[in-house]
C-alpha positions in Angstrom: -115.1 52.4 -43.5 -117.8 51.4 -41.0 -116.4 53.9 -38.5 -117.3 56.9 -40.7 -120.6 55.7 -42.1 -123.6 58.0 -41.5 -126.4 56.7 -39.4 -128.8 58.3 -41.9 -129.9 55.6 -44.4 -132.3 55.3 -47.3 -133.7 51.8 -47.7 -135.4 50.6 -50.9 -137.5 47.4 -50.6 -140.3 45.7 -52.5 -143.6 47.4 -52.0 -145.4 44.2 -51.2 -145.3 43.4 -47.5 -145.0 39.7 -47.9 -141.7 40.1 -49.8 -140.3 42.6 -47.2 -140.7 39.9 -44.6 -138.3 37.6 -46.4 -134.8 37.2 -45.0 -132.6 37.3 -48.1 -132.7 38.7 -51.6 -132.3 35.2 -53.0 -135.7 34.4 -51.7 -137.4 37.0 -53.9 -138.9 36.4 -57.3 -136.2 36.9 -60.0 -137.9 40.1 -61.3 -137.8 41.8 -57.9 -134.2 40.7 -57.3 -133.2 42.1 -60.7 -135.0 45.4 -59.9 -133.2 45.8 -56.6 -129.8 45.0 -58.1 -130.4 47.4 -61.0 -131.4 50.2 -58.6 -128.3 49.6 -56.5 -126.1 49.8 -59.6 -127.8 53.0 -60.9 -127.5 54.8 -57.5 -123.8 53.7 -57.4 -123.2 55.1 -60.9 -125.1 58.3 -60.2 -123.5 59.0 -56.9 -119.9 57.7 -56.7 -118.4 57.2 -53.3 -115.5 59.5 -52.3 -112.3 58.0 -53.7 -109.8 59.5 -51.3 -109.5 60.0 -47.5 -110.8 63.5 -46.6 -112.6 63.9 -50.0 -116.3 64.6 -49.8 -118.5 62.4 -51.9 -122.3 62.1 -52.4 -122.4 58.8 -50.5 -120.6 57.6 -47.4 -120.3 54.1 -48.9 -121.4 52.2 -51.9 -125.0 51.0 -51.9 -125.4 47.5 -50.7 -128.2 44.9 -50.6 -128.9 43.9 -47.0 -131.7 41.4 -46.5 -134.3 42.3 -49.2 -133.5 46.0 -49.4 -130.9 48.3 -51.0 -129.3 50.4 -48.2 -128.0 53.8 -49.3 -125.9 56.1 -47.0 -125.7 59.7 -48.4 -123.4 62.3 -47.0 -125.1 65.1 -45.0 -125.0 67.8 -47.6 -126.3 65.6 -50.4 -129.2 63.9 -48.5 -132.0 65.8 -50.3 -130.5 65.2 -53.7 -130.0 61.5 -53.1 -133.5 61.0 -51.6 -135.0 62.7 -54.7 -132.9 60.6 -57.1 -133.7 57.4 -55.3 -137.4 58.1 -55.4 -137.2 58.7 -59.2 -135.4 55.4 -59.8 -137.6 53.4 -57.5 -141.0 54.6 -58.8 -141.0 52.9 -62.2 -139.9 49.6 -60.5 -142.7 49.9 -57.9 -140.2 49.8 -55.1 -140.8 51.3 -51.6 -138.5 54.1 -50.3 -138.0 54.7 -46.6 -135.7 57.0 -44.6 -136.4 56.2 -40.9 -134.8 59.3 -39.5 -137.1 61.5 -41.7 -140.2 59.3 -41.1 -140.3 58.9 -44.9 -142.2 55.9 -46.1 -143.2 56.3 -49.7 -145.1 53.5 -51.6 -145.1 54.3 -55.4 -148.1 52.1 -56.2 -150.6 55.0 -55.8 -148.8 58.3 -56.3 -149.0 61.7 -57.9 -146.1 62.0 -60.3 -144.7 65.4 -61.3 -144.7 64.2 -64.9 -148.5 63.5 -65.0 -151.7 64.9 -63.8 -151.3 68.4 -62.3 -147.6 68.0 -61.7 -147.4 68.9 -58.0 -144.0 69.3 -56.3 -143.3 69.3 -52.6 -141.6 72.4 -51.1 -140.7 72.3 -47.4 -141.0 68.5 -47.6 -138.9 67.4 -44.7 -136.0 65.8 -46.7 -133.1 67.9 -45.3 -131.2 67.6 -42.1 -132.3 69.9 -39.2 -128.8 70.5 -38.0 -127.6 71.6 -41.4 -130.4 73.7 -42.9 -132.7 74.4 -39.9 -136.4 73.5 -40.6 -136.6 70.7 -43.1 -136.8 71.8 -46.7 -136.5 70.2 -50.1 -138.4 68.8 -53.1 -139.8 65.3 -53.7 -140.4 64.0 -57.2 -143.7 62.3 -56.3 -146.0 61.8 -53.3 -148.4 59.3 -52.0 -151.4 60.0 -49.8 -149.6 58.3 -46.9 -146.6 60.5 -47.4 -148.6 63.7 -47.8 -150.2 62.9 -44.4 -146.8 62.4 -42.8 -145.6 65.7 -44.2 -148.6 67.7 -43.0 -148.1 66.2 -39.5 -144.5 67.5 -39.6 -145.8 71.1 -39.7 -145.1 71.7 -36.0 -144.3 75.4 -35.4 -145.6 78.7 -36.7 -144.3 79.4 -40.2 -143.8 75.7 -41.2 -145.1 75.4 -44.7 -145.8 72.8 -47.3 -146.8 73.5 -51.0 -148.2 71.4 -53.7 -147.2 73.5 -56.7 -148.2 73.4 -60.4 -146.9 76.8 -61.4 -146.7 80.3 -60.0 -150.5 80.7 -60.4 -151.8 77.3 -59.3 -150.8 75.8 -55.9 -152.1 74.3 -52.7 -150.5 75.4 -49.5 -150.5 74.3 -45.8 -149.0 76.6 -43.2 -148.9 76.3 -39.4 -150.1 79.6 -37.8 -151.2 80.4 -34.3 -151.7 76.8 -33.3 -153.9 76.2 -36.3 -153.4 75.0 -39.9 -154.1 77.5 -42.7 -155.0 75.8 -46.0 -154.9 77.9 -49.2 -155.6 77.0 -52.8 -154.9 79.1 -55.9 -156.6 77.8 -59.1 -155.2 80.2 -61.7 -155.1 83.9 -62.7 -158.9 84.4 -62.8 -159.8 82.2 -59.9 -160.1 83.7 -56.4 -157.8 82.3 -53.7 -159.6 79.9 -51.4 -158.5 79.9 -47.8 -159.6 78.0 -44.6 -158.1 77.8 -41.2 -158.7 74.5 -39.4 -157.6 73.0 -36.0 -154.4 71.0 -36.2 -156.3 67.9 -35.0 -158.0 67.7 -38.4 -154.7 67.3 -40.2 -155.9 64.0 -41.7 -158.9 65.8 -43.4 -156.5 68.6 -44.6 -154.2 65.9 -46.2 -157.3 64.4 -47.9 -158.2 67.8 -49.3 -154.7 68.3 -50.7 -154.7 64.8 -52.2 -158.1 65.5 -53.9 -156.9 68.8 -55.2 -153.8 67.3 -56.8 -155.9 64.7 -58.4 -158.1 67.4 -60.1 -161.1 67.0 -57.8 -162.8 70.4 -57.9 -164.7 69.5 -54.7 -161.6 69.1 -52.6 -162.9 71.5 -49.9 -165.5 69.0 -48.8 -162.8 67.1 -46.9 -162.1 70.2 -44.8 -165.8 70.8 -44.2 -166.2 67.1 -43.2 -163.3 67.4 -40.7 -164.5 70.6 -39.1 -168.3 70.4 -39.6 -168.3 73.5 -41.8 -166.2 76.5 -42.7 -168.0 78.6 -40.1 -167.5 76.0 -37.4 -163.8 75.8 -38.2 -163.6 79.6 -37.7 -165.4 79.4 -34.4 -163.0 76.7 -33.2 -159.7 78.5 -34.0 -160.5 82.3 -34.2 -162.6 84.8 -35.9 -160.3 85.2 -39.0 -160.8 81.5 -40.0 -163.3 81.0 -42.8 -163.7 79.3 -46.1 -163.9 82.0 -48.6 -161.9 84.2 -51.0 -159.1 86.7 -50.8 -156.9 88.5 -53.3 -154.5 85.9 -54.8 -150.8 85.9 -53.7 -149.1 83.1 -55.7 -145.7 83.5 -54.2 -144.2 80.2 -53.2 -141.8 79.2 -50.4 -138.2 80.0 -51.0 
């Protein structure tokens, strides 16, 4: 079986760093060990391994505990689905989800959940395989500030896009365009679209703005202004079309 295992893995560990440094699951507090074992069993039940040679299953192998983490090896086609499900199962147990090949490191202790607050989802979130679907695409069930920053950093070529979406009329969007980052926010049917274009080297401030928006901070744009000096200065830096202002709303989201 080892010969056909995918190199792509999802690893679920305790969120606390001191526990991740331990060598074996037996060294963990009983509660954490029980949480890891329960998650392993739930993933195995949700995504059974292929039962016959040549049959395609959701997982390449049954989930296993290695060290102090649950290691999950999804098949290529099912990777986004498995990442999504694992994050949903890990969040209430406060377990950290990583996928090294994706640069995914999601700590659930401070997160925006789709079931609370403004219910953002992630579209274009870098959870699919480049070789299978082209530019990364997918949906994540929750996001942390650290993860949002990673995803914004992954907007590398013109047209790469990331949405925080509440519904068709309320969303926050990042798009790479002309070597810059376009940030747009739609606040509802009677609220003008807000748009600013910023240099890509202020991506950290752009991620702060999106995080603030998703947490219902009406003053989210101050992070963009802090990163660029002001809306006007941002426009001067990247081109005359860049400005913080309003445009007719176009609430279409990424396919």
